[in-house]
N, C-alpha and C positions, 0 to 999 in steps of 0.2 A: 642202618635205617630201620628203625620197628616198624611195624603193621601200621599202628595208628599213625604215627609221622606220615608213612605210606599213602595212607588212605587220604590224608587231610592236605598233602601234595598233589594226590591225585584230583582231589575236587576244585583245587584251583585253576586245573587246565580242564575238567570235564564241562562240556558246552552240550545241555539237553533243551534245546532251544532251537534246533535244527529238524526236530519230531524225526530222525535217524534211529535205528535199531541201537540198543543200547550198548550191544557188542563193537558197533562200530565208533561210538560216543567215546567207549573206554579205552579200544587201540588210538585215536587220533589222542585221547589225554596222557596217554600212558608213551606216546611216541612224543607230541611235545617235549613231555616234562623230561625222557631221557635223554635225548638229544639236545637240551637244555641243561644238563646238566643238574637237573636238581632231583631227579632218582639216582644216583650215582652208580658206576659201572659197579659191580662185583656184589649188587647187593641180591639179596634172596629175595622173592616175592611167595608168600604162601597162600595158593587161590583159599584154603578154607577159612583162614584168620581173616582175608582181605574180605572174602564175600561175609561175612560175619559183622567185619568192620563197617560194611557199607548196606546191609541189610539187605542185601539182594542173594541171588543164587549163583553157585560157581560158573554156570552155561557160560554165558557172556564174558565173564573174566578169564575163563580158560580158551572161549573163541578167538579174544583180543591178544592173549599170548601166543597163541599157536600164529596169529598174524605178525606178530612184532617176531616171532623165530624164525619165520620166512624170509622174514628182512634184515634177519640177523642181528637184530637188536637185544635180542635175549636169545638163552640156550638152555634148554633142558638137560639137565644132568640126572644120572638115575641116583638114589639116595639125597638129593641134595634139592632137590626141585628146579625151581626158575631163577636162572641167575642173569641180571641185569650187564650186556656185554658195554653198552653206552657208545657214545662218538669222541674221541679227543679231537684235542686240534690238530694234532699229528695227521688222522685218522680224515678230517676235513682237507688240511694242505693236500695229503695223497689225493684226495677224490676230484680236486678241482684241476691239480696236474695232469691226471689222467682225462679227465676232462677236455681240458683244452685239448688235448692229442686229437681226442676221438672225434669231438663236435668239431673241430677246424676240419676234420677229414670226413663226416658225411656234412656238412654245412656244404662243402666245394665240391662233392659228387653230386649232389640234390642240386644246386645250382646248374649242372652239367645237362641233369637228365630234364629238367623243367619244361613246357610249355609256357605257353603263352596266358593259357588258362587255369596253368597250376599259379602262377604268379599271381593271378586276380585273384584266384582263390586263397592264397597266400595275403594278400593285401586286404582282405575280407576280413580275415584272420585277426589281422590288425586293428584295423576299423574298430572290432567288436570289442578288442582290449580296450581303445582310447574310452568306447563306450561306458563299460564298466569302470574304468579308473572314473570317469568323471561321478559317476553313480554313489562313488565310493563302498562299491563292491569286491572288498579284498578277495575272499575265495572263488568269484565271479574269475578276477585277474590270474588270479594263481593256475586254475582250471585254464584259462584263455592261455598263459604261456605254455601247457602241459600241451595244449591243443598246437600252439603254434611248432614247440619243438618234434613232437609225434608225427607232425607232417612233413616237416624236414628230413626228420630220418626217415618215413616211408620214402621218400621222393628219393634218397639216394638208393636205392634199390639195390641192398646189399645185408642179406642174413646172415651173413657172417659178424660184420659190422655191428648189426642191430642186436644181436644175440650177446656181445659184448659188453655193448650198452647198455642195455637191460638190468644186467645185476647192480647198477649204481644208480638206478632211477629211487630206490628209496631214500638215499641219500640225500639225490638233486630234490627232489619234492619237499624234502625236509628246510635243505637250501630257499627252494623259492619260495615257503611260507616264510622264513626268517626276513626274507629280501622284501616281503610285499608289504611289509607290516606300516614301516615310515612311507610316508604319503612322497617325498621327495626323492626317494629310493625309486617307489614304482614309476613317477614318471621321466624318472633316469633310463628305467630298465627300458620301458615301452620306448623311449624316443632310441636306444641302442637296437631294439629288435626293428625298429625302421632301417636302423644302420645297413644291419643287415639285412634285411630284404632288398637295401638298393645295392648292398655290395653284390648281392647272391645276382639279382637280374643284369645289372649295367657292368658290374667287374671292374677291375682286374680280380682273377682270383686272390692274387697276395691282397687286395682289400678287405677280402672275406677273414682271411687268417688275423686281419689287423683288428677289423671289427669282435669277431669271436674274442678272440685274447682279451679285449680293451671289457668285454660286456663282464666274463667269468670273472676276470682278475677285479672288477668292481661290486661285483656279488660276493667275493669271496671276502675281499676287506669287509664287508658289513656283517658278514657272518663270523668272522672273525673277530672285531670287536663286541659282537651280543655274546659267544661264546666266555670273550675275556671278562665281561662285565659281569657274566653270573660265576666266576670260578674256576669252568672248566680249563684243563690243561693238557 
């Protein structure tokens, strides 16, 4: 992919309506384009040429690429510049397989530790998610899902488990963004979150495993379909 094609693709995903810093808008655009396969793996990104094509300074581009490198979506190679790593369908499958194990464990541990006050706080998060969904606030819904997971993981009270889960969050956030776009899937995912909440609060633990597995399986199915539709292998 040449710089001109890269610029045009990036502009398709670039959202400047949120009054966010340019580096953040560029990061979000790069991330979505890369993870959907619109900027293929092994593409070389030339910061100087891209800045000239976009008529901006290199600084926000460099900052966005640094953040992508931290999330392992691109790699800086001496003498070669910035190389896109991308996400393959195999990557997605592997991440979901790992998430099933880790998130089932984290959710089960959290359920053992949580107090009635904790469950009420989690219930309030779910109600807020419903309100955001009713308002068709997709960004708010995705943030709500992030907050739901962070709350549950924090109540697992397992720093070692958290340190294993954390590197997967870059992929997880992408998958949530994909899952949240179709309204039917948003509605379904919110129902699944209520199911997780009820299983955590009232048990048995086997039920927690069942609902977490079902939730992640449904999410993976949608992501796999999306990646197939844009030609990701």
